[in-house]
C-alpha positions in Angstrom: -2.9 -36.3 -13.0 -4.3 -39.7 -11.9 -4.2 -38.6 -8.2 -6.2 -35.5 -9.1 -8.7 -37.5 -10.8 -8.9 -39.9 -7.8 -9.4 -37.0 -5.5 -12.4 -35.7 -7.7 -13.9 -39.1 -7.8 -13.5 -39.7 -4.1 -15.2 -36.4 -3.2 -18.0 -37.1 -5.6 -18.4 -40.5 -4.1 -18.5 -39.2 -0.6 -21.2 -36.7 -1.8 -23.2 -39.7 -3.3 -22.8 -42.0 -0.2 -22.5 -39.7 2.8 -26.1 -38.6 2.9 -27.9 -41.8 1.9 -29.9 -43.7 4.6 -27.7 -46.8 4.3 -24.6 -44.8 4.6 -25.7 -43.3 7.8 -25.8 -46.8 9.4 -22.5 -48.2 8.1 -20.6 -44.8 9.0 -21.6 -44.8 12.6 -18.8 -44.7 15.1 -18.4 -47.8 17.6 -20.3 -47.7 20.8 -17.3 -46.8 23.1 -16.8 -43.4 21.4 -17.9 -40.2 23.2 -20.2 -39.4 20.1 -22.4 -42.4 20.8 -22.2 -42.9 24.6 -21.8 -39.2 25.7 -18.7 -40.1 27.7 -15.7 -37.9 26.9 -12.8 -40.3 26.2 -9.4 -38.6 26.4 -7.3 -39.0 23.3 -4.6 -36.3 23.9 -2.1 -38.8 25.3 -3.2 -42.0 23.4 -3.6 -40.3 20.0 -6.3 -41.2 17.6 -9.5 -43.0 19.0 -9.0 -46.8 19.4 -11.7 -47.7 16.8 -9.6 -45.9 14.1 -6.3 -47.5 14.8 -6.9 -50.5 12.6 -7.7 -48.3 9.7 -4.7 -46.1 10.3 -2.5 -49.2 10.6 -3.9 -50.4 7.2 -3.1 -47.1 5.6 0.5 -47.1 6.9 0.9 -50.8 5.5 -0.9 -50.5 2.2 1.4 -50.6 -0.8 -1.3 -50.7 -3.6 -2.3 -47.0 -4.5 -5.9 -47.8 -5.4 -6.5 -49.8 -2.2 -4.8 -47.1 -0.1 -7.1 -44.5 -1.4 -10.1 -46.5 -0.8 -8.9 -47.1 2.8 -8.5 -43.3 3.2 -12.0 -42.7 1.8 -13.6 -45.2 4.1 -11.9 -43.8 7.2 -12.7 -40.1 6.3 -16.5 -40.9 5.9 -16.6 -43.0 9.1 -15.4 -40.2 11.5 -18.4 -38.5 13.2 -18.9 -34.9 12.1 -18.4 -33.6 15.7 -14.9 -35.3 15.8 -13.8 -33.7 12.5 -12.2 -30.5 14.2 -10.2 -32.6 16.6 -8.7 -34.7 13.7 -7.8 -31.6 11.8 -6.2 -29.9 14.8 -4.5 -33.0 16.1 -2.9 -34.4 12.8 -3.6 -38.0 13.7 -3.4 -39.1 10.0 0.0 -40.6 9.1 2.2 -37.6 8.2 4.3 -39.5 5.7 1.3 -40.2 3.4 1.5 -37.2 1.0 -1.4 -37.3 -1.4 -3.4 -39.6 0.8 -3.1 -37.2 3.6 -4.2 -34.3 1.3 -7.3 -36.4 0.2 -8.2 -37.3 3.8 -8.1 -33.6 4.9 -10.0 -32.4 1.9 -12.7 -35.0 2.5 -13.1 -33.9 6.2 -13.2 -30.2 5.1 -15.9 -30.9 2.6 -18.0 -32.9 5.0 -17.6 -30.2 7.7 -18.6 -27.5 5.2 -21.7 -29.4 4.2 -22.9 -29.9 7.7 -21.8 -26.6 9.4 -20.2 -24.0 7.0 -20.1 -21.3 9.6 -18.1 -23.4 12.1 -15.7 -24.4 9.3 -15.3 -20.6 8.3 -14.6 -19.6 12.0 -12.1 -22.4 12.3 -10.2 -21.6 9.2 -10.2 -17.9 9.8 -8.7 -18.5 13.2 -6.2 -21.3 12.3 -5.6 -21.3 8.6 -6.8 -17.8 7.2 -5.1 -18.4 4.0 -7.5 -21.4 3.4 -10.7 -19.5 4.4 -11.4 -17.9 0.9 -13.6 -20.7 -0.5 -16.0 -21.2 2.3 -16.1 -17.5 3.2 -16.9 -16.6 -0.4 -19.7 -19.1 -0.7 -21.1 -17.7 2.7 -20.8 -14.2 1.3 -23.5 -15.0 -1.3 -25.8 -17.1 0.9 -25.0 -15.8 4.4 -23.4 -12.4 4.0 -24.0 -11.0 7.5 -22.4 -14.1 9.1 -19.5 -13.9 6.7 -19.1 -10.2 7.5 -19.1 -11.0 11.2 -16.2 -13.5 10.7 -14.2 -10.9 8.8 -14.8 -8.4 11.6 -13.6 -10.8 14.4 -10.5 -11.7 12.2 -9.4 -8.4 10.8 -6.1 -10.1 9.5 -7.6 -12.5 7.2 -5.8 -12.1 4.0 -8.9 -13.0 1.8 -10.9 -10.2 2.9 -10.9 -8.3 -0.3 -12.0 -11.5 -2.3 -14.8 -12.2 0.1 -16.1 -8.7 0.0 -15.8 -8.7 -3.8 -18.0 -11.8 -3.9 -20.5 -10.2 -1.5 -20.8 -7.1 -3.6 -22.3 -9.2 -6.3 -25.4 -9.9 -4.5 -25.3 -7.7 -1.5 -23.5 -4.6 -2.5 -24.6 -2.3 0.4 -23.5 -4.9 3.0 -20.2 -5.2 1.2 -19.6 -1.5 1.0 -20.1 -1.1 4.8 -17.7 -4.0 5.3 -15.1 -2.3 3.1 -15.4 1.1 4.7 -14.9 -0.2 8.2 -11.7 -2.1 7.2 -8.1 -1.1 7.1 -6.3 -2.2 4.0 -2.6 -2.2 4.0 -0.7 -3.8 1.3 -3.9 -5.0 -0.3 -5.1 -4.4 -3.8 -8.8 -3.1 -3.6 -9.3 -3.6 -7.4 -11.2 -6.8 -7.2 -13.7 -5.3 -4.8 -14.2 -2.0 -6.8 -14.6 -3.9 -10.0 -17.3 -6.2 -8.4 -19.1 -3.3 -6.8 -18.7 -1.0 -9.8 -20.2 -3.9 -12.0 -23.0 -4.7 -9.7 -24.0 -1.2 -8.3 -22.0 1.5 -9.9 -24.2 4.2 -8.6 -23.6 3.0 -4.9 -19.8 3.2 -5.5 -20.1 6.8 -6.9 -22.2 7.8 -4.0 -19.6 6.6 -1.4 -16.5 8.0 -3.0 -16.4 10.9 -0.6 -16.0 8.4 2.2 -13.0 6.8 0.9 -9.5 8.0 1.8 -7.8 9.8 -1.0 -5.6 7.0 -2.3 -8.6 4.6 -2.3 -11.0 7.1 -3.9 -8.5 7.4 -6.8 -8.4 3.7 -7.4 -12.3 3.6 -7.2 -12.7 6.3 -9.7 -10.2 4.7 -12.1 -12.2 1.4 -11.9 -15.5 3.3 -12.6 -13.9 5.0 -15.6 -12.6 1.7 -16.8 -15.9 0.0 -16.5 -17.5 2.9 -18.6 -14.6 2.4 -21.1 -15.7 -1.2 -21.3 -19.2 -0.4 -21.9 -18.9 2.6 -24.2 -15.5 3.6 -25.1 -16.4 6.4 -27.6 -18.6 8.0 -25.1 -16.5 7.7 -22.1 -13.2 8.9 -23.8 -15.0 12.0 -24.9 -16.2 12.5 -21.2 -12.6 12.1 -20.1 -11.4 14.6 -22.7 -13.5 17.3 -20.8 -12.4 16.2 -17.3 -9.3 18.0 -15.6 -8.0 14.6 -14.4 -9.3 12.7 -17.6 -5.8 11.7 -18.8 -4.8 10.3 -15.4 -7.9 8.3 -15.3 -7.5 7.0 -18.8 -3.8 6.3 -18.3 -4.6 4.3 -15.2 -6.8 2.0 -17.4 -4.3 1.4 -20.2 -3.8 -2.1 -18.9 -7.4 -3.1 -19.6 -8.0 -5.3 -22.6 -8.7 -3.4 -25.8 -8.2 0.1 -24.4 -4.8 0.9 -26.1 -6.1 -0.6 -29.4 -9.2 1.7 -29.4 -7.0 4.8 -28.4 -5.5 4.6 -32.0 -8.9 5.1 -33.5 -9.2 8.4 -31.8 -5.5 9.8 -32.2 -6.7 12.6 -34.7 -9.4 13.6 -32.1 -7.2 13.9 -29.0 -7.1 17.3 -27.3 -3.6 19.0 -27.4 -3.1 18.2 -23.7 -3.5 14.5 -24.2 -0.9 14.5 -27.2 1.5 16.3 -24.9 1.0 13.7 -22.0 1.4 10.9 -24.5 4.6 12.3 -25.7 6.0 13.1 -22.2 4.1 10.9 -19.8 5.1 8.1 -17.5 3.4 5.4 -19.6 6.2 3.8 -21.5 5.4 0.2 -20.6 2.1 0.5 -22.3 3.6 2.2 -25.2 6.2 -0.6 -25.6 3.4 -3.3 -25.6 2.4 -1.5 -29.0 5.7 -0.2 -30.0 5.6 -1.5 -33.6 2.2 0.2 -34.2 3.3 3.4 -32.7 6.2 3.4 -35.1 4.1 2.6 -38.2 1.5 5.3 -37.3 1.6 8.7 -39.1 1.7 10.8 -35.8 2.2 14.0 -37.5 -0.8 13.3 -39.7 -2.7 12.6 -36.5 -1.9 16.1 -35.2 1.2 15.6 -33.1 4.0 18.0 -33.5 7.3 16.9 -35.1 9.0 17.0 -31.6 6.2 14.9 -30.0 6.3 12.3 -32.7 9.9 12.1 -32.3 9.8 11.5 -28.6 7.1 8.9 -29.0 9.1 7.0 -31.7 12.2 7.1 -29.7 10.4 5.6 -26.6 8.7 3.0 -28.7 12.0 1.9 -30.3 13.5 1.8 -26.8 10.8 -0.8 -25.8 11.5 -2.8 -28.9 15.2 -2.6 -28.2 14.8 -4.4 -24.9 12.1 -7.0 -25.8 12.4 -7.5 -29.6 15.9 -6.6 -30.6 15.6 -7.9 -34.1 12.6 -5.6 -34.8 14.5 -2.7 -33.2 17.4 -3.3 -35.5 15.1 -3.3 -38.5 13.7 0.1 -37.5 17.2 1.5 -37.1 17.7 1.2 -40.8 14.4 3.1 -41.6 14.3 5.9 -39.0 16.3 9.1 -39.3 18.2 9.2 -36.0 21.2 11.0 -34.9 24.2 9.3 -33.5 23.4 9.9 -29.9 20.0 8.5 -30.2 21.1 5.5 -32.3 23.8 4.7 -29.6 21.2 4.8 -26.8 19.2 2.3 -28.7 22.2 0.1 -29.1 22.9 0.3 -25.4 19.4 -0.9 -24.8 19.9 -3.9 -27.1 23.5 -4.9 -26.2 23.6 -3.9 -22.5 20.0 -4.5 -21.2 17.9 -7.7 -20.7 20.9 -9.9 -19.6 21.3 -11.5 -23.1 24.0 -14.1 -23.3 27.1 -13.1 -25.3 26.2 -15.7 -28.1 22.9 -13.8 -28.5 24.7 -10.5 -28.9 27.2 -12.0 -31.5 24.2 -13.2 -33.5 22.6 -9.7 -33.4 25.9 -8.0 -34.4 25.8 -8.6 -38.2 22.2 -7.4 -38.5 23.1 -3.8 -37.6 22.7 -1.6 -40.7 25.8 0.4 -40.7 29.5 -0.1 -40.0 29.4 2.6 -37.3 26.6 0.7 -35.5 28.6 -2.4 -35.6 31.7 -0.9 -34.3 29.8 0.7 -31.4 28.0 -2.6 -30.6 31.5 -4.4 -30.7 32.7 -2.1 -27.9 29.5 -2.9 -25.9 30.0 -6.7 -26.4 33.7 -6.3 -25.2 32.4 -4.5 -22.1 29.9 -7.3 -21.4 32.6 -10.0 -21.8 34.7 -8.2 -19.0 31.7 -7.6 -16.6 29.6 -10.9 -16.3 27.6 -10.6 -13.1 28.0 -12.9 -10.2 24.8 -13.8 -8.4 24.8 -12.7 -4.7 22.9 -14.5 -2.0 19.6 -13.2 -1.0 19.6 -11.1 2.3 16.4 -10.4 4.3 18.0 -8.9 7.4 18.1 -5.1 7.2 21.4 -4.7 9.3 23.1 -7.3 7.1 21.7 -5.7 4.0 23.2 -2.2 4.8 26.6 -4.0 5.7 26.6 -5.7 2.2 25.6 -2.5 0.3 28.3 -0.6 2.0 31.1 -2.8 0.6 29.6 -3.1 -2.9 30.9 -1.1 -5.7 28.5 1.8 -6.8 26.6 1.0 -10.0 27.9 -2.6 -10.0 26.0 -5.7 -10.8 26.3 -6.6 -7.2 24.8 -3.4 -6.0 21.9 -3.7 -8.4 21.0 -7.1 -7.1 20.9 -5.8 -3.6 18.6 -3.2 -4.7 16.1 -5.4 -6.5 16.0 -8.0 -3.8 14.0 -5.4 -1.5 11.0 -6.2 -3.6 10.8 -9.5 -2.0 11.0 -8.1 1.6 8.1 -8.1 4.0 6.7 -4.8 5.2 8.2 -5.0 8.6 11.7 -5.5 7.3 11.3 -2.5 4.9 10.0 -0.4 8.0 13.0 -1.4 10.0 15.4 -0.6 7.1 13.9 2.9 6.8 14.7 3.6 10.5 18.2 2.1 10.2 18.9 4.4 7.1 17.7 7.5 8.9 20.1 6.7 11.7 23.1 6.0 9.4 26.1 8.4 9.5 26.4 10.7 6.5 29.2 8.7 4.9 27.1 5.3 5.0 24.1 7.1 3.5 26.0 8.2 0.6 26.3 4.8 -0.7 22.8 3.6 0.1 20.7 6.7 -1.0 21.8 6.6 -4.8 21.1 3.1 -4.8 17.6 3.1 -3.4 16.7 6.3 -5.5 17.5 4.4 -8.6 15.2 1.4 -7.8 11.7 1.0 -9.1 9.0 2.1 -6.7 5.6 0.5 -6.0 3.5 3.4 -4.9 0.7 1.4 -3.9 2.9 0.1 -1.1 3.0 1.8 2.3 6.7 1.2 2.8 8.3 1.5 -0.6 7.6 5.2 -1.3 8.8 6.1 2.3 12.0 4.0 1.7 12.7 5.8 -1.5 11.7 9.1 0.0 14.4 8.7 2.6 17.0 8.3 0.0 15.7 11.4 -1.9 15.9 13.3 1.4 19.6 12.6 1.7 20.3 13.4 -2.0 18.4 16.7 -1.6 20.9 17.7 1.2 23.6 16.9 -1.3 22.0 18.0 -4.7 25.3 17.9 -6.6 25.3 14.0 -6.4 22.5 13.8 -8.9 22.2 16.1 -11.9 18.4 15.6 -12.5 17.5 15.7 -8.8 14.8 18.4 -9.0 12.8 16.4 -11.7 13.2 13.0 -9.8 12.2 14.5 -6.5 9.2 16.0 -8.1 8.2 12.8 -10.0 8.3 11.0 -6.5 6.2 13.5 -4.9 3.5 13.4 -7.5 3.4 9.7 -7.9 3.1 9.2 -4.2 0.5 11.9 -3.8 -1.8 10.0 -6.1 -1.8 7.1 -3.6 -1.3 8.9 -0.3 -1.2 12.7 -0.4 -1.0 13.0 3.3 2.3 11.1 3.5 3.6 12.7 0.2 2.9 16.2 1.4 4.4 15.4 4.9 7.5 14.1 3.2 7.9 17.2 1.0 7.8 19.5 3.9 10.6 17.5 5.6 12.9 17.9 2.7 15.8 20.4 3.1 15.1 23.9 1.9 16.1 24.3 -1.7 15.2 24.1 -5.4 14.1 20.3 -5.2 11.8 21.1 -2.2 10.1 24.0 -4.0 9.5 22.3 -7.1 8.3 19.1 -5.4 5.8 21.3 -3.4 4.6 23.0 -6.6 4.0 19.8 -8.6 2.4 17.9 -5.7 -0.1 20.7 -5.3 -0.9 20.7 -9.1 -1.4 16.9 -9.0 -3.4 16.9 -5.7 -5.7 19.6 -7.0 -6.6 17.6 -10.0 -8.4 14.8 -8.0 -9.2 16.4 -4.4 -9.3 20.4 -4.7 -10.6 21.0 -1.3 -8.0 18.8 0.4 -5.2 20.4 -1.7 -6.4 23.9 -0.9 -6.4 23.0 2.9 -2.8 21.9 2.5 -1.7 24.9 0.7 -3.5 27.2 3.1 -1.5 25.5 5.9 1.9 26.4 4.4 4.0 29.3 5.7 3.1 32.5 3.9 6.1 32.8 1.7 5.8 29.0 0.5 2.0 29.5 0.0 2.5 32.4 -2.3 5.1 30.5 -4.4 2.7 27.6 -4.7 -0.2 29.8 -5.7 1.9 31.7 -8.1 2.9 28.3 -9.8 -0.8 27.2 -10.1 -2.0 30.4 -11.8 
């Protein structure tokens, strides 16, 4: 912490001294430098300029921390501004000096930004794009056209969304133009949509038709979320009347206060929303408020007995994984049949990776002798199957070899499945190609593993990877009992982000029940948020398939 304080003080000190008349005189370079004489003295072979070598030697030899930092600051403010890029490029400062080196570099960057922020931004975008955010965001507010020009000339800059979001606050039209001309792969546009939707919601509304479908959906979600923030009661009623209202609301459940406010309207919800709550894919949000769902009189709020039962079971499932003591207390209260109780005990005693000592502590809390006997069996199973960590693999060919030798449904296989979330897009793309080329026997081990993995549908590669797994399973439908449901779920979730890719994948599935239902459900989902595009796709289908989809949609 003392080092951080010194850094702040040093930067402040530079700002106070760098621009005073006296400082200009004392910080001048010696007469034999190219800055003062106009001669270009080569330092490529000799290293740092001669006039700085005394300071560099003192820095290497200094043992007192405070004196070392003073020497670093003195050197940093004495280097001519035109020489700063060369010092940053050549790395003349002693490499072994950790914090001192960081301080020296930070002072040079601050001086360069003060004198020529555009030059610094261009240099960082070219050589250190991950560091360009700060100066580009400041330029976005003061010189937005120049900042946008830098983004255009360096399309790979990872900070693009943050810069455009900052620009949207003061120059929304220019920011929107910059966004529309960009290609965003593996980037989350939410910060930009939030900034633009806050500063100029009418502009974002007007430009929705120019966005590709998966981005348009995210923009519409953000606009709905901002309206929920401003006037929850008014917006939720508007969403009730909209065909895609539940989807918009569902996609904003992570916003602060939205779930809490939903409880105020449970008795007013349309029947379709109650059904979506009971059946929909939103359990992680339900789990965050599990105790409240369990305490709420759902039947009194208009839910059917079956719907209320499903919601309570899901809420209890969440507690079983995250708060086992609370779940056990509810087991004594709720009227659950043996199968449901055992599923909850499975979640408590098999999920979450709890140590055996923790499981032994929970055992006597169970309310019935039958519960305790079943849990004892689960603990015995855990004692005989403690997982052994496997090394991380990042090479697609090696990963396939490892999976081929792993036991199905084993801890080892699960670890190989989950490590894919750490892979880079290029490696995932290569894995997709390799899986498609595998012989049938090898794919029989890989496909179930991938199909059971969580999928990030905002990713370009993960849905395609899981889709390749489902394609093989659709050729062997007896391998997965609920295949039709899972393939349809994958198609609709993918369609929300990228309907073109999802529809192409569905049409490449082998003929059969899974393909037919995936096609039907994809059409129903797509029609909710882009009816015209969905209709064009339906019309492009062969006549017999087209008739089946239209019959389903009636």
